[in-house]
C-alpha positions as CSV (number, residue, x, y, z in Angstrom):
1,M,183.3,-32.2,261.5
2,A,184.5,-29.1,260.1
3,A,184.5,-26.2,263.0
4,E,181.6,-24.0,262.8
5,R,183.2,-20.3,262.2
6,R,181.2,-17.4,263.3
7,L,181.7,-14.0,261.8
8,R,182.6,-10.8,264.1
9,V,178.9,-8.7,264.0
10,L,179.6,-4.9,265.0
11,S,175.9,-3.1,265.3
12,L,176.2,0.2,264.3
13,P,172.1,1.7,265.6
14,G,173.8,5.3,264.8
15,L,173.2,4.4,261.1
16,S,169.7,3.6,261.4
17,P,167.5,3.8,257.9
18,E,165.7,7.1,259.6
19,N,166.9,9.1,256.9
20,L,168.3,9.4,253.2
21,G,171.7,10.5,254.4
22,N,172.5,8.1,257.3
23,Y,171.4,5.5,254.4
24,L,174.2,6.8,251.9
25,A,176.5,6.6,254.7
26,S,175.9,2.6,256.0
27,L,176.8,2.0,252.0
28,G,179.9,4.4,252.2
29,L,181.0,2.5,255.1
30,L,180.9,-1.1,253.7
31,R,182.6,0.7,250.1
32,V,185.4,1.8,252.7
33,L,185.7,-1.0,255.2
34,S,185.7,-3.9,252.4
35,R,188.9,-2.5,251.0
36,R,191.2,-3.7,254.0
37,W,188.3,-6.2,255.0
38,P,187.0,-7.6,251.6
39,S,184.7,-10.0,253.6
40,T,182.9,-7.3,255.0
41,R,179.4,-7.8,254.9
42,I,176.4,-5.3,256.4
43,A,172.4,-5.7,256.6
44,W,170.0,-4.5,258.4
45,R,168.0,-5.5,261.8
46,D,165.1,-4.1,264.0
47,E,166.4,-0.7,262.3
48,V,170.3,-0.9,263.3
49,L,172.9,-1.6,261.3
50,Q,174.9,-4.3,261.4
51,V,178.8,-5.0,260.4
52,V,179.5,-8.7,260.0
53,G,182.8,-10.3,258.7
54,G,184.8,-6.4,259.3
55,P,187.5,-5.7,261.8
56,A,186.9,-7.8,265.1
57,T,186.1,-4.3,267.9
58,L,184.8,-1.2,267.6
59,D,188.6,0.2,267.9
60,E,189.6,-1.4,265.5
61,L,186.5,-0.2,263.1
62,L,187.7,3.7,264.4
63,D,191.3,3.4,264.2
64,E,191.2,2.2,260.4
65,L,188.9,5.2,259.3
66,I,191.0,8.0,261.4
67,Q,193.8,6.6,259.1
68,I,192.1,6.8,256.2
69,A,191.5,10.6,257.4
70,D,194.5,11.2,258.3
71,N,195.9,10.0,254.5
72,T,192.6,11.8,252.9
73,A,192.5,8.1,251.4
74,W,188.6,8.7,250.7
75,S,187.4,8.1,246.9
76,P,188.6,11.2,244.9
77,Y,185.1,13.7,244.6
78,T,186.5,16.5,242.3
79,R,183.6,16.9,239.3
80,D,186.4,17.3,236.7
81,W,183.6,17.2,234.1
82,S,181.9,20.4,235.1
83,A,183.5,22.3,232.3
84,A,182.3,19.9,230.0
85,Q,178.7,20.2,231.5
86,R,178.6,23.6,231.2
87,R,179.7,23.5,227.3
88,G,177.0,20.9,226.7
89,T,175.0,23.5,229.0
90,Q,175.3,26.0,226.4
91,A,174.5,23.9,223.4
92,E,171.5,22.0,224.6
93,S,173.7,18.3,223.6
94,G,175.1,15.6,225.9
95,G,178.2,15.5,222.9
96,P,180.8,17.0,225.6
97,L,179.8,15.2,228.1
98,A,179.9,11.9,226.2
99,L,183.4,12.7,225.2
100,W,184.8,13.7,228.3
101,Q,183.4,10.7,229.7
102,A,185.3,8.9,226.7
103,K,188.7,9.9,227.7
104,A,187.8,9.8,231.5
105,E,190.3,7.7,233.9
106,E,188.3,4.4,234.4
107,D,188.1,5.2,238.3
108,Q,185.9,8.3,237.4
109,L,183.6,6.6,235.5
110,P,181.7,5.2,238.5
111,L,180.9,8.4,240.4
112,F,180.5,10.6,237.5
113,A,177.8,7.8,235.9
114,A,176.1,8.1,238.8
115,H,175.8,12.5,238.4
116,A,175.0,12.4,234.8
117,V,174.1,10.2,231.8
118,P,174.9,11.9,228.6
119,H,172.8,10.8,225.4
120,A,171.4,13.3,222.8
121,R,171.1,15.5,226.2
122,V,171.9,14.9,229.3
123,S,170.2,13.3,232.3
124,F,170.8,13.8,235.6
125,N,170.2,12.0,238.8
126,P,167.9,13.9,240.6
127,L,169.8,12.6,244.2
128,L,172.4,15.2,242.7
129,G,170.5,17.8,241.3
130,S,172.2,19.1,238.2
131,G,175.1,17.2,238.1
132,G,176.5,17.3,241.7
133,N,175.3,20.7,242.9
134,A,171.6,21.9,243.9
135,G,171.2,26.0,243.9
136,R,174.4,26.8,246.0
137,R,174.9,23.7,247.5
138,D,178.1,22.0,245.8
139,F,178.2,18.8,247.4
140,A,182.0,18.1,245.5
141,K,182.9,21.6,247.5
142,G,181.1,20.3,250.8
143,W,183.1,16.9,250.6
144,K,186.4,18.6,250.3
145,K,185.6,21.0,253.3
146,A,184.7,17.6,255.5
147,V,187.9,15.9,254.1
148,D,189.9,18.9,255.2
149,A,188.1,19.2,258.7
150,L,189.1,15.9,259.3
151,A,192.5,15.1,257.9
152,V,195.0,16.3,261.0
153,A,197.7,19.2,259.8
154,P,200.7,19.0,260.8
155,K,202.1,20.3,264.7
156,S,204.6,22.9,263.8
157,A,201.1,24.7,261.8
158,L,199.1,24.5,264.1
159,G,200.5,26.2,267.0
160,P,198.6,26.5,270.3
161,R,195.0,25.8,269.6
162,K,192.6,29.0,270.4
163,K,189.6,28.7,271.9
164,S,187.1,29.7,268.8
165,R,183.7,28.1,267.0
166,V,184.5,24.9,264.8
167,N,183.9,26.1,261.1
168,A,184.2,24.4,258.0
169,N,187.8,25.0,257.8
170,S,188.9,24.2,261.0
171,E,190.5,20.6,262.3
172,A,189.7,18.7,265.3
173,P,192.3,16.9,267.4
174,S,192.8,13.3,266.8
175,D,190.8,11.9,269.9
176,E,188.0,14.8,269.0
177,R,187.1,12.8,265.7
178,K,187.6,9.3,267.2
179,T,184.8,10.6,269.7
180,A,182.5,12.6,267.5
181,L,183.1,8.7,264.6
182,Q,181.7,7.0,267.7
183,A,178.9,9.2,268.5
184,L,178.2,9.0,264.9
185,L,177.8,5.6,264.7
186,L,176.6,4.8,267.9
187,G,173.6,7.1,267.8
188,Y,175.1,9.1,270.5
189,P,175.0,13.0,270.8
190,I,177.6,14.7,268.7
191,T,179.7,18.1,270.1
192,W,181.8,18.4,266.5
193,M,179.5,19.9,264.1
194,V,180.7,21.7,260.8
195,E,178.7,24.0,258.9
196,G,178.8,24.9,255.0
197,L,179.1,21.6,254.2
198,A,176.1,21.2,251.6
199,A,174.6,17.9,253.2
200,G,171.5,19.7,253.7
201,S,170.0,17.6,250.6
202,W,170.9,14.7,252.3
203,F,170.6,15.4,256.0
204,S,167.6,16.7,257.1
205,Q,169.7,18.8,260.0
206,A,172.1,20.1,257.8
207,T,169.7,22.2,256.4
208,K,169.5,26.3,257.0
209,L,166.9,26.6,260.4
210,Y,165.3,30.0,260.0
211,N,163.9,32.1,263.1
212,S,166.2,30.1,264.8
213,G,169.0,32.5,267.4
214,Q,169.5,36.0,267.2
215,S,170.1,36.1,263.1
216,P,166.5,35.4,261.1
217,A,168.5,32.5,259.9
218,R,171.1,29.6,260.8
219,E,173.0,27.6,259.3
220,G,172.7,23.6,259.6
221,T,175.6,21.9,261.0
222,I,176.3,18.3,260.4
223,C,179.6,15.8,261.7
224,P,182.1,15.6,258.5
225,W,182.1,11.8,259.4
226,A,178.9,11.8,257.9
227,M,179.0,13.4,254.7
228,V,182.2,11.7,254.1
229,L,180.8,8.6,254.4
230,A,177.6,9.5,252.1
231,C,180.1,10.4,249.3
232,E,181.8,7.6,249.1
233,G,178.2,5.2,248.6
234,L,176.8,7.7,246.2
235,A,178.8,5.3,243.0
236,F,176.1,2.7,244.1
237,F,173.6,5.0,242.2
238,A,175.7,4.7,238.9
239,G,173.0,5.0,235.6
240,G,173.4,4.8,232.3
241,A,171.3,5.3,228.9
242,S,170.0,1.8,228.6
243,R,166.4,0.8,228.1
244,R,167.2,-2.4,230.7
245,L,167.2,0.3,233.5
246,G,163.5,1.2,232.4
247,A,163.1,3.4,229.6
248,Q,160.3,3.3,227.9
249,S,161.2,5.6,225.2
250,P,162.8,4.0,222.0
251,R,165.2,6.7,222.4
252,S,168.1,6.7,224.7
253,V,167.2,8.2,228.3
254,G,169.1,8.4,231.3
255,A,167.9,5.8,234.3
256,F,169.1,5.4,237.7
257,P,168.8,2.6,240.2
258,F,165.3,2.9,242.6
259,L,164.9,6.1,241.4
260,T,161.5,7.1,240.2
261,N,159.8,10.0,238.7
262,P,157.7,11.9,241.3
263,V,154.5,11.3,242.9
264,A,152.0,12.7,240.8
265,A,150.5,16.4,242.5
266,T,147.0,16.3,244.2
267,A,147.1,20.2,244.0
268,A,148.0,23.0,241.5
269,Q,150.2,24.5,244.2
270,E,152.1,21.1,244.4
271,V,153.6,20.9,240.8
272,D,157.1,21.0,240.0
273,R,157.7,21.0,243.4
274,L,159.1,17.1,243.7
275,R,162.3,16.3,241.4
276,G,161.8,12.5,241.9
277,E,161.7,9.7,244.6
278,I,164.5,7.1,245.9
279,W,163.5,3.8,247.3
280,T,166.1,2.8,249.1
281,P,166.6,-0.9,249.7
282,L,167.1,-2.4,253.1
283,W,167.9,-6.5,253.4
284,S,168.4,-8.6,256.1
285,R,170.8,-10.7,255.0
286,P,174.4,-10.0,255.2
287,M,176.0,-8.9,251.5
288,A,179.4,-7.8,250.7
289,L,180.2,-4.9,248.4
290,P,180.6,-7.5,245.3
291,E,176.5,-8.3,246.2
292,V,175.7,-4.6,246.8
293,T,177.3,-3.8,243.9
294,A,175.4,-6.3,241.2
295,L,171.8,-5.2,243.0
296,F,172.4,-1.2,242.6
297,S,173.7,-2.5,238.8
298,R,170.8,-4.1,238.1
299,G,168.2,-2.1,240.6
300,R,165.5,-1.9,238.6
301,A,161.6,-3.0,239.3
302,E,159.2,-5.0,236.4
303,L,155.5,-4.6,235.9
304,H,154.2,-6.3,232.8
305,G,157.9,-6.7,231.6
306,R,158.5,-2.7,231.8
307,G,160.8,-0.7,233.9
308,A,158.9,0.7,236.9
309,L,159.3,4.5,235.9
310,T,156.3,5.9,238.7
311,P,155.6,5.4,241.8
312,A,152.6,3.6,241.6
313,A,154.4,0.8,239.3
314,F,157.2,1.0,241.6
315,A,155.3,-0.2,244.8
316,T,152.6,-2.5,242.9
317,A,156.0,-4.4,241.3
318,I,157.2,-4.8,244.7
319,R,153.7,-6.3,245.9
320,Q,153.0,-8.1,242.9
321,R,156.2,-9.9,242.7
322,G,158.1,-9.9,245.8
323,I,162.1,-9.8,245.9
324,D,164.4,-12.3,244.5
325,A,167.5,-10.2,246.3
326,G,167.1,-10.8,249.3
327,I,165.4,-7.1,250.3
328,S,163.5,-7.3,252.6
329,E,161.6,-4.1,252.2
330,F,162.4,-0.2,250.9
331,R,162.1,3.3,252.2
332,R,159.9,5.3,250.3
333,Y,161.6,9.1,250.3
334,T,160.9,12.2,248.2
335,L,162.7,14.8,246.9
336,G,161.1,18.0,247.2
337,R,162.1,21.8,246.7
338,T,160.9,23.0,250.7
339,T,164.0,25.9,251.4
340,S,164.3,26.6,248.0
341,A,163.5,26.6,244.7
342,N,167.0,25.6,243.4
343,T,167.8,23.2,245.3
344,F,165.8,20.3,247.6
345,E,165.4,18.3,250.8
346,P,164.8,14.3,251.5
347,R,160.8,13.6,253.1
348,F,160.3,9.9,254.8
349,E,157.1,8.7,252.6
350,G,156.6,5.2,254.1
351,R,157.7,1.5,254.6
352,F,157.0,-1.1,252.0
353,G,157.7,-4.6,252.5
354,C,158.7,-7.2,249.7
355,I,157.0,-9.9,250.8
356,A,154.5,-11.3,248.0
357,D,151.3,-11.9,248.4
358,T,150.6,-15.3,248.0
359,S,148.2,-15.9,250.4
360,S,145.5,-14.1,248.6
361,T,145.8,-12.4,245.4
362,G,143.2,-9.5,245.8
363,V,145.0,-6.4,246.6
364,T,148.0,-7.3,244.2
365,T,145.1,-7.7,241.6
366,V,143.8,-4.1,242.6
367,L,146.7,-2.4,242.6
368,E,147.9,-3.9,239.5
369,R,144.7,-3.1,237.9
370,I,144.3,0.6,239.1
371,T,148.1,0.9,237.9
372,A,147.2,-0.1,234.5
373,L,144.4,2.8,234.7
374,I,146.8,5.2,235.5
375,E,149.6,4.6,233.2
376,R,147.6,4.0,230.3
377,R,149.2,6.7,227.8
378,D,145.6,8.0,227.3
379,F,145.0,9.1,231.1
380,P,145.3,12.5,231.3
381,R,148.0,14.3,232.9
382,D,149.2,17.3,234.2
383,D,151.4,18.9,231.8
384,K,151.1,22.7,231.0
385,R,147.5,23.0,232.3
386,F,146.8,20.7,235.9
387,V,144.4,18.8,235.6
388,G,144.7,16.8,239.2
389,L,142.9,13.1,238.1
390,R,146.0,11.1,238.6
391,G,147.6,12.8,242.0
392,P,144.5,11.6,244.2
393,I,144.7,8.0,243.0
394,E,148.4,7.5,242.7
395,S,148.4,9.0,246.8
396,A,146.0,6.6,247.7
397,L,147.6,3.4,246.1
398,L,150.8,4.3,247.6
399,D,149.2,4.4,251.0
400,V,147.2,0.8,250.1
401,A,150.8,-0.5,249.0
402,A,152.6,0.4,252.3
403,E,149.4,-0.9,254.6
404,P,147.2,-3.6,252.8
405,N,145.3,-4.0,255.2
406,R,144.3,-0.8,256.8
407,S,140.9,-0.3,255.2
408,E,140.5,3.6,255.8
409,A,143.4,3.3,252.7
410,G,141.6,1.1,250.7
411,I,138.4,3.1,250.8
412,A,140.2,5.8,250.3
413,L,141.7,4.3,246.4
414,L,138.1,3.9,245.7
415,D,136.8,7.0,246.5
416,A,139.8,9.1,244.0
417,V,138.9,5.9,241.6
418,V,135.2,6.8,241.4
419,S,136.2,10.7,241.5
420,A,138.1,10.5,238.5
421,L,135.8,8.2,236.6
422,D,133.2,10.7,237.0
423,R,135.6,13.4,235.8
424,I,136.4,11.5,233.0
425,D,132.2,11.2,231.9
426,R,131.4,14.5,232.3
427,N,134.7,16.1,229.9
428,H,134.3,15.3,226.1
429,S,137.8,15.7,226.2
430,F,138.7,13.1,228.5
431,R,136.3,10.7,226.9
432,E,138.0,11.4,223.4
433,A,140.8,9.0,224.5
434,K,138.5,6.1,225.5
435,I,140.4,5.6,228.8
436,R,139.7,1.5,230.2
437,W,140.2,-0.1,232.8
438,E,139.1,-3.7,234.5
439,P,136.7,-4.3,237.5
440,L,138.4,-4.9,240.8
441,P,138.2,-8.4,242.3
442,L,135.8,-9.2,244.9
443,D,138.2,-11.7,247.2
444,W,139.3,-7.6,247.8
445,L,136.1,-6.1,249.2
446,P,136.1,-8.0,253.1
447,S,139.4,-5.8,253.9
448,L,137.5,-2.9,253.3
449,F,136.2,-3.1,257.1
450,A,138.8,-4.7,258.7
451,D,137.5,-6.7,261.9
452,A,134.6,-4.7,262.0
453,Q,130.8,-6.1,260.7
454,P,129.7,-3.4,257.5
455,G,126.8,-1.0,258.3
456,L,123.4,-0.5,257.2
457,E,124.7,1.4,254.3
458,A,127.3,-1.1,252.9
459,R,124.7,-4.0,253.5
460,L,122.2,-2.2,251.6
461,A,124.5,-1.2,248.5
462,V,125.4,-4.5,248.3
463,S,122.2,-6.3,248.4
464,L,121.7,-3.6,245.0
465,V,124.4,-3.9,243.3
466,S,125.1,-8.0,243.3
467,A,121.7,-8.0,242.3
468,F,121.9,-7.2,238.8
469,P,122.4,-9.6,235.7
470,E,126.2,-11.0,235.1
471,T,126.2,-9.6,231.9
472,L,124.2,-6.2,232.5
473,P,126.2,-4.7,235.8
474,F,125.4,-2.0,238.0
475,A,128.6,0.0,236.8
476,S,127.0,0.1,233.2
477,F,124.2,2.8,235.2
478,R,126.9,4.0,237.5
479,F,129.6,5.3,234.9
480,G,128.9,6.4,231.1
481,V,130.9,3.2,229.7
482,E,130.6,0.3,227.3
483,W,132.2,-3.2,227.7
484,T,132.1,-4.6,224.2
485,R,134.1,-3.6,221.2
486,E,132.9,-1.1,218.9
487,Q,131.3,-1.6,215.5
488,N,130.3,-0.1,212.5
489,G,129.7,3.2,215.3
490,K,127.8,0.9,217.7
491,Y,127.8,-1.6,220.3
492,E,126.3,-4.7,220.3
493,Y,125.5,-6.9,223.0
494,D,123.4,-9.7,223.8
495,W,122.9,-11.9,227.2
496,R,126.1,-13.4,226.6
497,T,128.5,-10.2,226.3
498,Q,130.9,-10.7,229.6
499,P,131.9,-7.4,231.0
500,R,135.6,-8.1,231.6
501,R,136.8,-4.6,231.1
502,F,134.8,-1.2,230.3
503,E,135.8,1.1,228.1
504,H,134.4,5.7,228.5
505,P,133.4,5.7,224.9
506,K,133.2,8.8,222.7
507,V,129.5,9.3,223.3
508,A,128.3,8.6,226.4
509,P,125.7,5.6,226.0
510,A,122.1,6.0,226.6
511,R,121.8,3.6,229.4
512,W,124.0,5.8,231.9
513,V,121.5,7.4,234.0
514,W,123.2,8.5,237.5
515,G,123.5,11.8,238.4
516,P,123.1,14.0,241.2
517,G,119.7,14.2,243.0
518,E,117.4,13.2,245.5
519,L,118.8,9.6,246.1
520,A,115.1,7.7,245.2
521,R,115.0,9.3,241.9
522,V,118.3,8.5,240.9
523,V,118.1,4.8,242.0
524,G,114.7,4.6,240.4
525,S,115.9,6.1,237.4
526,A,118.5,3.2,237.4
527,L,116.3,0.4,237.9
528,S,113.6,2.2,235.4
529,R,116.6,1.7,232.6
530,R,117.6,-1.6,233.7
531,L,114.1,-2.6,232.4
532,L,114.7,-1.4,229.2
533,E,118.1,-2.6,228.5
534,E,116.8,-6.2,229.9
535,A,114.3,-5.8,227.0
536,K,116.9,-4.9,224.2
537,L,118.7,-7.7,225.5
538,D,115.9,-10.4,225.2
539,A,115.6,-9.1,221.9
540,T,118.3,-10.8,220.5
541,N,117.1,-14.0,221.2
542,T,119.6,-15.0,223.5
543,E,119.9,-17.1,226.7
544,R,118.4,-14.9,229.3
545,P,120.3,-15.7,232.5
546,P,118.8,-16.8,235.7
547,G,117.8,-13.8,238.1
548,R,119.7,-13.9,241.4
549,A,120.1,-11.8,244.7
550,P,123.0,-13.7,246.2
551,L,122.9,-11.1,249.5
552,P,119.4,-10.0,249.8
553,A,118.4,-7.3,252.2
554,T,116.5,-8.0,255.4
555,T,113.2,-6.6,256.0
556,S,114.9,-5.1,259.1
557,Q,117.3,-3.3,256.5
558,I,114.1,-1.6,254.6
559,R,112.3,-0.5,257.7
560,Q,115.4,1.0,259.1
561,W,115.7,3.4,255.2
562,V,111.9,3.9,254.8
563,A,112.0,5.0,258.7
564,G,115.0,7.8,257.5
565,E,117.5,6.0,259.3
566,L,119.9,5.4,256.7
567,D,122.8,8.0,255.7
568,E,122.0,8.8,251.9
569,S,125.6,10.1,251.2
570,L,127.1,7.2,252.7
571,F,124.8,4.7,250.7
572,V,125.5,6.4,247.6
573,S,129.1,6.5,248.5
574,W,129.0,2.7,248.5
575,L,127.2,2.1,245.8
576,S,129.8,3.2,243.9
577,R,132.5,2.1,245.0
578,L,131.4,-1.2,244.8
579,A,130.6,-0.7,241.1
580,L,133.9,-0.9,240.7
581,F,134.5,-4.5,241.4
582,D,133.6,-7.5,239.2
583,W,130.2,-9.1,240.4
584,T,130.2,-12.2,237.9
585,E,130.5,-14.2,241.0
586,V,130.1,-13.7,244.6
587,P,133.3,-15.7,246.0
588,Q,131.8,-17.4,249.5
589,E,134.3,-15.2,251.9
590,V,131.8,-11.9,250.9
591,C,129.0,-14.0,251.0
592,A,129.6,-15.1,254.5
593,L,130.7,-11.0,255.9
594,F,127.6,-9.7,255.0
595,S,125.4,-12.7,255.8
596,R,126.4,-12.5,259.5
597,G,124.1,-10.6,262.0
598,K,121.0,-11.4,259.2
599,E,119.3,-13.9,261.8
600,A,119.3,-10.9,264.1
601,G,118.2,-8.4,262.0
602,A,115.2,-10.2,259.9
């Protein structure tokens, strides 16, 4: 029997993925250690970075990094393409950078590709600003200062050390460097910090602090070890001018792994504040450098065969398909302008598990159909004029994707969709686009109540909405929609026309009678119009489906309504939310949920 082989494991809690900079440093640590120990692997367990199969002890790891610092054997970060980039900016062309790329040395290409992708123009990686700088932050200069601070100067040049404040040009003794590195990796307080490393776009603690100290602002500081390790991890984010990374346009555009467009703004003041988003993958199965490189080289999420370019599409793809590369979760960070309009800082927005929803297709289908609505080309977007339809829906959708079992998030998503559809109905230019959407699956409805029983308003709303015929749904009265193809300028229906997909036509249909006003009048108008529409369908000489009331209201609930115990505003909200669902068939789970307590309230 072969002897069992146990791999060495080092736990480094100091590099927990709680911020973007630590994540980059973790990737950089893998790249550096793999030079001496090719079998090195990393993974995350319980928020702690695990180094597997590499150095046997922590001291061995520390000594290796100290030796690299002594010999300045880090991967070079020099931005040799800066001159070509300036020429391309002046000419508004990607040609100069493409020419530089064709002549560059092979070892320069991965880091360059992580910064920019030249094509007809130039696409820059939002994580690295405009080709390696964000405002006054020059990442290459910050890296150089960190490398110089870590390098040991000759003893003859040092002379007697004076007590002074450590700055970007000061060196630390070997034992101080080792102590700082150990503190960084193990999460201990770090006493050796350096300012001016341009690391604020990845490490929040490195940003300038205002109203701190005697001066109006104080420069942020960071350990130089963190900066050099983070820069070692940048090459993993190399992009390319390729449709395989998610470019929808036939022309070449730049795309970078696990980066998406920013989430749509929810207010006019937020427009153009965000540069983009990065979804950092975490994995619990240890991966070696070649595996991680392959993961990032094909790093994409797909939805309906297309690359996920927006946060909503990315989150939906994760929930819909799960992950086939061993990833356990994603951490979402937005890259936004907070301290200056010329630079950006990361902000943690949430965790997204990568377990495919195999037990129930409810939440997965909901995310997919709502994403399909806002991803339509004709859905109103924020261009020169702020529209504000997509932002609230996308933000609420991301909350549901992150916490699919939280009922408040689901209700907020439905309210955002209802609000957007109401604005589309009332706006002629929006209706011109003929926006379409699919009703949501009813098997998701019970999750909106968690472990609580539905209230009076929800029960009465379900009773009313579910009683409409399958081929004449309540949604056709609540929203100005049609559900069949237009022929010769008309929409023809009979009792066999199934509502698979709703469309907001250019001209609002006559059956759309919903609007503001007294509840009894609005509901009465919808019920009266239903009688007229049923008479029209009867005239088509098609068989009328039998009447139904799968979830009838109890006499007790009706008495409460008549007695004025009903919250009419909440009742209207539930009617609007339920109009988004497909009531063709009522699942047993929904019937069971709303049947509980009927005997007591009858």
